[in-house]
N, C-alpha and C positions, 0 to 999 in steps of 0.2 A: 938472478931474476927474483923479483919480489912476488910472493904468493899471498893473496888476500883470502881469508877463510871466513865464511859466514854460514850460520847453521841453516837459515831458511831463505828461500827465494824472496819472500815478502820483505825481508830486511835489505836485500840487495837489488830490488827491482829498478831503482833509479840509477844505481851505479852501472848495471849491465847494459844500459842503453848505449854506452860507449865501448862495449866489448862485443866480441864475436863468439858465439857458441861453437866450441870445437869438439865437444864430447857430451853425450846425453846419458850414457850408461857406463858404469854403475852409479855415477853421480854426474851432475852437470858441472862442466868445466868451461870457463870463458877465458879469452885471451885478447889483449890489445898489443900495441907495439912495445910495451914496456913490462907489463905485469900479467900474471895469471890470477884468476878468481875462481874459487871452487865453492859450491854449495855442499856442505858436509852432511846435512841432515842433523836431526836432534840426538843428543846423547854422546856419551864418552866413547863408545866403541865406534860409532859412525865417524866422529871427528878424527879419532886416532887413525882409523883406516884410510880416510881420504888423504890426510897429511902424509902418511907413509907411502901411499900409492903414488901421489904426485912427485914426491922426492925421488922415487925409483924411475920416473919417466922424464923428468925435467931437471935442469940444473938450478935448483932453488938455493938462494943465498940468504934469504930473510923471509920471515913470516909475520904477517899482520892479521890479527884476529879482531873483527868488529862484530857488533851485534847487540841485542837487547839483554838487559839483566834486571832482576829484581834487586831491591835494596832494603836495608833496615837501618834506621837512624836518621841522621840529618841530611836527607836527600830529597830531591824533587824529581818528578817525572820530566824527562828531557835532559837531565844532567849528563855530561860526558865525563867518564871516570877512567883514569889511567890505572891499570892493574899493577900494583907494586909487588904483590906476592899472590901466588895461586896455590890453593889447598883443596884437597878432597874433603867433603863433609860426610861422605858415606863410606869411607875406607877406615876400618877400625881394627888395629892389631894391638890395642893397649894391653890386652891380656898377656902379650909377649914382651911388654916393656917399651913398645914404640909409642910415640906421641899420636894422639888422634889425628888421622889423616896422613900419617907418615907412611911412605912406601919403602919397604926394606932396601930396594936397590937404588934408591935416591938418597944420597948422602948429604945433600944440601938443599936449602930452600929453593923453590921454583920461582925465579924472578926474571924480569925482562932483561934484555941485553943492556949493559950499563951505558953504552953510547946512546941508545934510544932514550934511556932514562934522562940523560943530560939534555938531550934535544927537546924532550917533550914535557919535562916536569914543570916548567913555568907556564904551560898552556892548559894543563888539565889537573884537576884534583886527583889525588891518589887514594887507593883503598886496597885492602885485602879482598880477594875474591874467593868464594867457596864454590866448588863444583860437585854436583851429584846427579844421579839419574832419577830425579823427582822434581816437580814444580814446587818450589819452596813457599810455604805459607806461614812459617813460624820462625821465631827468633833462633839464631845460631850464636851470635856474638853481639856486642854493643853497637858497632858500626861496621857494616859489611855490604858487599854486593854478591850476588849469587847467580850462577847459570848452570848449564848442563853439558858444557863442552870444554871451556878454556883450560882447565887444569890438565886435561888429557893432552891438549896441544902443547902446553909447556913441558909436560912429561916426555912426549915424543921428541920435541926439539932438544931437550936436555940429552936424551939418548943419542941423537944424531949429530949433536954439536952445532945446531942451527940457531941463529939469532931469532928472537921472537919478541913482539910487543902486542899487547891487547888493550884496546880502548873500547869501553862499553857505554851504551846509552841506557839510562834508567827508564824502564817501561812501566814499573809498578813499585809501590812502596809497601812493604809488609807491615800490617797493623793499622793501615788507614783505609777505612771503608772496606770494600772487597778488592784485594789486590788482583784477583783473577779477572774481575770485570774491568779494572783499570788497565790491565795488560791487554785484554781483548780490544779495548778502545784505542790504545796506543798503537797496537799492531797495524791498524788501518792507515795510520799516518806516519808511523815511525821511520819508514824508509827515507823520508826527506831529511830527517835528522842524521841518519847514517850517511846519506850522500854528502851532506855538508861536512861531516866528520872525515869522510874519505878524502874530500878535496883539501881539507886542512892538513891531513897527514901527508898527502902527496907533496904539498908545498913545503912542509917542515922537514921531510926526509929526503929532499933532493940531494 
């Protein structure tokens, strides 16, 4: 069964019109004839908890993460971006010889399932994604996207041996005007972008 994970109900509100709410606590879980959809809440712990919980109660074979991201570089609000690699920007054990963002028990880069990559690479621009428990308003790299959940999802999928793909919609561009204000404006209408993205993914991953 395919599991869709989104951090906020505001991102998913157009998708869940075709789903039935099957659980309200400790997080909202929706189901249709083919898929599950969970609202993880914001942040790494919430997202990791929800993914782990659902895999313990349902036969999940693949995970699709959708949602809003900030961006820095050559991006525009509304761009859909395929996550080619997921990294923590707030995990730092460099004093012990690790790369910035490297987790000791993860011996390889956190990347999407290769078959997903082959199916989707021609439809979406790719980028590295950074994850951390803060709303990012400053530069991390030259060209990147940033959120507060996805790398934790890749991390859990790596540990559980699950396939995962993440495609994000740019809600704000760091360094242009106020990206916080830009995000607030996009949040009001962005669920329509996510809904269109969801339909495209359902078509491509048949």
